[in-house]
C-alpha positions as CSV (number, residue, x, y, z in Angstrom):
1,M,137.3,29.2,251.1
2,P,137.2,30.6,247.5
3,D,138.9,28.5,244.7
4,R,142.5,29.5,243.7
5,I,142.3,31.8,240.5
6,T,143.9,29.8,237.8
7,K,144.8,30.6,234.2
8,D,141.6,28.5,232.9
9,L,139.5,30.8,235.0
10,V,140.9,34.2,234.1
11,E,140.5,32.8,230.4
12,A,136.8,32.0,231.1
13,A,136.2,35.4,232.8
14,A,137.5,36.9,229.7
15,D,135.7,35.1,227.4
16,L,132.2,35.7,229.5
17,R,133.2,39.3,229.8
18,V,133.7,39.5,226.1
19,A,130.6,37.7,225.0
20,L,128.4,39.5,227.6
21,G,129.6,43.1,226.4
22,R,128.8,41.8,222.8
23,L,125.4,40.8,224.0
24,V,124.6,44.3,225.8
25,R,125.6,46.2,222.9
26,R,123.8,44.2,220.5
27,M,120.5,44.7,222.7
28,R,121.3,48.4,223.2
29,Q,121.8,48.6,219.1
30,G,118.0,47.5,219.3
31,Y,116.6,49.9,221.7
32,V,113.4,51.1,220.7
33,A,111.9,54.7,222.2
34,G,109.5,54.1,224.7
35,E,110.7,50.7,226.0
36,A,112.6,50.2,229.1
37,T,116.5,50.6,228.9
38,L,118.7,47.9,230.4
39,S,119.0,50.0,233.3
40,E,115.4,50.8,233.9
41,S,114.6,47.0,233.2
42,S,117.0,45.8,236.0
43,V,115.6,48.2,238.5
44,L,112.1,47.1,237.6
45,S,113.3,43.4,237.9
46,R,114.8,44.2,241.3
47,L,112.0,45.9,242.6
48,D,109.4,43.4,241.4
49,R,111.9,40.5,243.1
50,D,113.0,42.2,246.2
51,G,110.1,44.5,246.9
52,P,110.3,48.1,247.9
53,S,113.4,49.6,248.4
54,T,115.0,52.8,249.1
55,P,117.2,54.6,246.2
56,G,120.2,54.3,248.0
57,Y,119.9,50.7,248.5
58,L,118.9,50.3,244.9
59,A,122.1,52.6,243.8
60,E,124.3,50.2,245.8
61,Q,122.7,46.9,244.5
62,E,122.9,48.0,240.9
63,R,126.4,49.4,241.5
64,V,125.6,53.2,240.2
65,K,126.1,56.5,241.8
66,P,123.0,57.7,243.8
67,Q,122.6,60.6,241.5
68,A,122.3,58.2,238.5
69,M,119.8,56.0,240.3
70,G,118.0,59.3,241.0
71,V,117.8,59.9,237.2
72,T,116.8,56.5,236.6
73,L,114.0,56.4,239.2
74,A,112.6,59.9,238.0
75,G,111.9,58.6,234.7
76,L,110.3,55.4,235.9
77,V,108.2,57.4,238.6
78,E,107.3,60.0,235.3
79,R,106.2,57.1,233.3
80,G,103.9,55.6,236.0
81,L,106.4,52.4,236.5
82,V,107.2,52.7,239.9
83,S,105.9,54.9,242.6
84,R,107.4,56.8,246.0
85,S,105.8,56.2,249.1
86,P,107.2,57.1,252.8
87,D,108.7,54.4,254.8
88,A,106.2,53.5,257.6
89,A,109.2,52.7,259.9
90,D,110.9,55.7,259.2
91,G,109.1,58.8,257.8
92,R,112.5,60.4,256.5
93,R,113.1,57.7,254.1
94,V,111.4,57.1,250.9
95,L,110.5,53.6,249.4
96,M,110.2,52.8,245.8
97,S,107.8,50.1,244.7
98,V,106.9,48.8,241.1
99,T,103.5,49.4,240.2
100,A,100.9,47.5,238.2
101,T,101.9,49.3,235.0
102,G,105.7,48.7,235.7
103,R,105.0,45.1,236.5
104,K,102.9,44.9,233.0
105,L,106.0,46.0,231.4
106,L,108.5,43.3,233.2
107,T,106.0,40.7,231.7
108,D,104.9,42.3,228.5
109,R,106.1,39.5,226.0
110,R,105.5,41.6,223.1
111,S,108.1,44.4,223.1
112,L,110.2,44.6,220.3
113,S,113.3,43.9,222.3
114,T,111.9,40.8,223.8
115,Q,110.6,39.8,220.4
116,R,113.9,40.0,219.0
117,V,115.7,38.0,221.6
118,A,112.9,35.3,221.2
119,Q,113.4,35.2,217.5
120,A,117.1,34.8,217.9
121,L,116.3,31.9,220.1
122,A,113.8,30.5,218.2
123,G,115.8,30.5,214.8
124,G,119.5,29.9,215.9
125,F,119.3,27.4,219.2
126,T,118.1,23.7,219.6
127,A,115.8,23.1,222.2
128,E,118.6,21.7,224.4
129,E,120.6,24.7,223.9
130,R,117.6,27.1,224.9
131,R,117.1,24.7,228.1
132,R,120.9,25.2,228.8
133,L,120.7,28.9,228.5
134,L,117.6,29.3,230.4
135,E,119.4,27.3,233.3
136,V,122.5,29.9,233.3
137,I,120.2,32.9,233.9
138,P,120.3,32.5,237.8
139,L,123.9,31.9,237.5
140,L,124.6,35.2,235.5
141,E,122.4,36.9,238.1
142,R,124.5,36.1,240.9
143,L,127.8,37.0,239.1
144,A,126.3,40.5,238.4
145,D,125.5,40.5,242.0
146,E,129.1,39.6,243.2
147,L,130.9,42.1,241.0
C-alpha cells in the first residue's frame, strides 16, 4: 500500500523537481555539438542496460511519442551508435541495439559534459557528499521510471 501523500512529501517533491530542473537546464546549456543529447544518452543507456528493444517499447519507457523516438533513433543510427535488426521471433518487428561505438560513447569519460560534471563534483563537494550523490542515482532512475 502506498504511503499517504503528506504536506512534507509534496514539499519534497516540489523541491526535487526544481533542483532537477535546474540541473537539466545547466547540462543542456553546456551541450557541445557532436556529443549525445540527454535524450540520446538516455536511450543509449537503456539499450545498454536492458538489451535490444523495439522503437515502440523505447518510446513507452522514455515517455515520448513514437515519432519523437523515431527521430532520436534515426540520429543515433546515422552516427553509428545504434543498429537496427529484424526480430528473430517476429520478422515484422525491428530491434534496436547499442553498437560498440555507442557503448564507447557511454563509457567515454573524456566528453566535455562529463568532465564539467566531474569538475563540479571534485571542486564543490566533499568525498562524503560525492558518495551520497552516487548512492542516490539508482533511486533517481527508479523515480524517472515511475513518472
